[in-house]
N, C-alpha and C positions, 0 to 999 in steps of 0.2 A: 391587552395579556390575560395567558392565562397561567398560575402555576408560575409564575416567575418566567411566563417563556412570550416572548413575542413575537405572530408573527408575519410573515412576509406580506407583503401588501398584495393586493387584488394590480395585474400588469393590463393596464385601460390604454389603448388606441388611441391616442387624442384627433384620428386621423379615422379618413375612410379606410374601409380593409377590403382586401379580395379584387379590387380591383375595381372601383367606383360600388362598394355595397353599400344601400342607402339607410342612412342614420336612423332610421328604427329598425334593420338588422341588425347596426353595429352596438343599439341600445340591449337589444335579445340580446347578446353574446356577451355583454356587460354585466345583465344581472344573472344568464346563468353562472358568469364566472364568481359574482355573492355568492350564489347560490353555495359551491364547491367551498368556499371559502368558510362558509357559515357550517356548512356537513366537516368541515378538518376542523375547524373548534373545539366540535363537538367531543369528534372522536379524538385529537388532544387531549380536550376536557376530562372523558373514560376516563382514559392513562393514566393522567396524572392522579384522578381521584384514585387509582388502583396504585401507585407509585409507583407505575413503571416510569415515568420521566420524571425524576425528580430532582434536575437542574438544568439550568441554562446553557446549552455546549461554550458562551461566551463566559461561562462564570469555572471553566475548567483547568486554565483560562488558555484556550489557542483560535489564534487566528493563521499563520502560518504554519505548516509543517516541516520542519525542519529533519530533526532528527528523532531520534526515540527517546532519550531522555527530555522528553514534554511530557511522554505521560504518567500515567497510577494506575494501579491497577482498578482504582472505581471507574477513572476515567477512560479506559481498553473495556471496561464491561460494559460501559456506557452505551461507547460506541457497536458494540458486538451485541448487543440485542435490538438497536438501529437496524443492523446487518444481518440479523434474522429477518424482522420486517421489511427489509429491504427483496428475501426471498419468497417475498407471495405479491409481487408488485406484477402485474400481468397492464399490456396494452390495455388503453382505455381507463384504465382504472383512473379514483382520484390521486392516485399517488404515481401516475404517471404524468401526469401534467406538474407536479409537485416546481420546478426547473423550470417551468413553462417562463421566455422569458429572456433569461438566466444563457449567457454565455462563457465556456470554458475556453482557452484558449492552452490546445501543449505545443507546445515550441522543447525540441527531440534532436539535441546534435551528438548524440551518441544513437544509434540503431534500438530498436526495439516494438516488439510485436505484442506479449502479456499487456507488459504496463498498458503505452499508448492503448493500443485498441478497446482495451477495457476498461480503462478512461475515457474512452470517447463512447462504449457501451454505457457505462454508467450514466452518464451526463445523457444522452438519446432517449436513455428507458425511464430518466425523469423528464422528461419535457422539452430538457436545455436544448439547446443547441454546441455548436463545436467550431472553432476555426482552429486551423492544422500545419502543421508544417515538421517532416519526419527528418530531416537532415537543412536545420536550421543555420547547422555553418559553413553551406554554402548555399540556401537556398531563402538568406537572411542578410539585411545591414551588414551581420558579421561578415560575411566576406569582402565587405567592402572597408572592414577598421570598426564600427560600431559596436561601441561597451555594451556591456551587458547591463548595467546599469543604465542605460539609454534605451537601451530594446526595452525593457522592464519597461521602462518610465512610455515607449509610446504604446506598446499594449495594451497598457492596463486603460489606454483611452479606449479601449475596441471590447473589451473581456471584462466577464466582473471575477475571474479567479484563471491564475495561470499554470499550469502543469509543465512542470521543467525537466527536464533529463541534462545531464549537460559532460564535460568531462575533467573538469577541477572538482577538487573538494574542497566544499567551503563557497562553489557559486548558488549553491541556493540563499545560504546567509549575506550572503553581499546583495542580491536578487531582493530580498524579502527587506532587506536597509535603505531598497531604492523604492521600491513599488507601497503603494496605497491600497491595493486591494488584496487579495489572500494567494501567496506560494503556495505548492505542493511540489516539495524536493521527492521528483519519481529517480534518482540518481545522482548521485555529484562524482563521478568518477570513482575511485575506491576509499569515499567517505563512507557514506551511508543512503539505507533504502528503506524508509522507515515504515510506508503503506507498503512495499516484501514483506517486513517483520509484524504489521499489523498484520498482514493475513495467513500469515506463518501461525500467527499465536491463536487467531479464532480457528484452526486448520487442527494445532494441537489439540486447543479447549472442544472441538466437534466430537475430532477423532476418537479421542480417551478420556471427553469428561471431567476433564482437570487441567489445572494447571501448574499446581501445588506437588511437591513431592517428587518430580520427575528427570528422567537421567536421558539428559540426548548425546547423543553423538553428535559433533560438528566438524564436519571431514572436506577435505579439499583445497581450495588459494583461499586460505582463511588472512590473509594480510591485503589481498588486494576483493577480497568479496565482500562486497558495501553488504549482502543483502544478511551474511552468518555476523558481521560486524555489529546490524543496527538488533536483528534476531537476539546477540548475547544482551548486549544492553538488556531488553526487555523482558530477557526471559530472571533476568538479578534480580529484580522484584518480589519474586513469587518464592515462599520459603521449602526448603529444603530440596531446590535443585541439582543437581549436578552434572555439570560438561564434560564434556571430552574433548580434545582441541587434537584428531588427527590430520598430520598436513605434512608434510616433506619439509624438509629441514628450509628448501629457499621459499619460501612460502606461511612461513606458522603465524600464529596469530600474534598479531602486535603487539608491541609491552603497553600503551596505554588501556586498552582494556584487561589485561592483568593484573598492570596497578592497581584499575576502577577496583575489579571484583575483590583484591587484597585489602583494600580499603572498608570495601564493604564485606567482609568475610565471605562470601558465595566460593561454593565452593566447586573449584578445579581443576583439571589434571589436564597431563599433556602426553598422548602417548603414539608408539609406530604403529603398532600392532591391531589393525583396523581387523581383521576377528576375535579379540577379546575385546572390543569396544560391544561388537555387532552381538551380543553374546548376551551383555549385560545392561540393554538400554532401553528406554520406551520410543525415541525418535530416534532415527538416523538419517541427520539431516549431512545430506552430498550435498558438494559444490564440482562446477568445473572451471580445471585451469585457464584463466583468460590468459587466453595467447595474447590476445592484445595489447595488455598491459606487460611484455615481454618486449617490445619495439625495442629496444637499446641490449637489450640481453637475453639472447634468442639459447643462447647455453643455458641462461637457468629455465626457462623452459620445456628443456629435453630433457633437465631432470626430477623438473615436477610431473610431466605428463605421464599418465598409464601408470603412474605409481599405488592408485588405490580406487578398484572397480568393484563396484556391489556386480554379482553375477548369484546366479541362481543356487555356489554352496556358500555365497552369503545367505541365501533366503534357508539357509537349512542349519543356522545357526542361532539365526532371527528371531528370540520370542514370538509364539506365536500373536499376542496381542499388540505388540509393536508398529510403527510405521514406519515407509521410507519417504519424505519427502525430500523434491528436490525443485529449488529456484526455478531453474527452465532458463536457455534453455540446455540442454546435456549434449555431448559430441559421443565418447564412448565410455564415460564413468559409472553408468548404469547400464548392464546389459537389457536388451529390446525385451532378452527372455523375462522380464522381471515381472514387466508390465499386466499380465492377466494375474499376480499375485494378489489378493484384497489387503495384504500390509503396503502398495506400490499407494500410495497417496497424492501423487504428485501433481495427475490431470486432476484429482478433487479439488486439490492446492491453489491452480490457477484456476478455477470455476469459482472456489470462496472470492477472490481476488475482484470479482465484478462486484461481490454484493458488499467486500467490504469498502469500495471507491463509492458505487451508492450512496454508504452512510455518512463517508467522509462529505461528500460532497452535498447531499442533505444537509446534515452537520452544519457545514460552513457559510449557509444561506440561511440559518434560522436567527432570526431576529431584523437582518438586513434589508 
């Protein structure tokens, strides 16, 4: 224990490795790992003495990552300082072997590019391994009728953490109730996407330098957009934040968030004019109209699509120190002519997702 932090044990294989490696060679490998652990303890000791690591991850307290409301400004600061360290991890370094011997399962029942690959890259960059299926609905026993709970109880036999994306809101919480290993919600239908919200907040802090007293316009599909919902919950924790909801009538922000804001005196306003909002915000957060959520009402999709588009005309009225964000993928709601503008932060935002998810995985295993 160092400063209240339990270090993960050094993984030791109880058999010869490398296809017949001698006992002496295995002992040398073990001793190298011991020396690495000693160096890691020394580094953590120095950081703790400087006040950089003030608490144990388990004291936050978080095991599963299910929704944005789990976090506080202090825990976010703790995660973000760890994410900054992750930006400096290089192949072959001590940090790049931190999760050696750990296994992450990515179980995705809906399509994903950035979330799945960034989680898998994060685990790999820290020395861990990945068990993955990108179409779990078709290529897992769910296709045979297995319940989500039984799937979790099975996968926990093979992995140390599960990253789950599912089409039903509440699926991550249901999975966490069944599993004995950490569940990380990578999006549960129209519910929440907490790790996207974490990387969004991290991006805002990196780009603007602060999280208090900001004005942000949330634009697009706010009814089905789990990214906007999760981000709104996190932003509500900071002083002086003003949120503008800009959405077509059929996909306006749901009442649960508006009621939550009113109960906490969070300043928000529903606005129809994108230009009016763009001229007065620090962050313009665009989202796509999610066609996959309109399977049984295509006429509503037609009413919503294409109503709010960010283009070069928007850039003319956007303040020069503001930023444009988007959780991606985009369809046509941000024109490609915007990409070259320095205020277009959405690809920097996607890159930040790697570092935040590296930090989450690293912290998940502290003391385990």
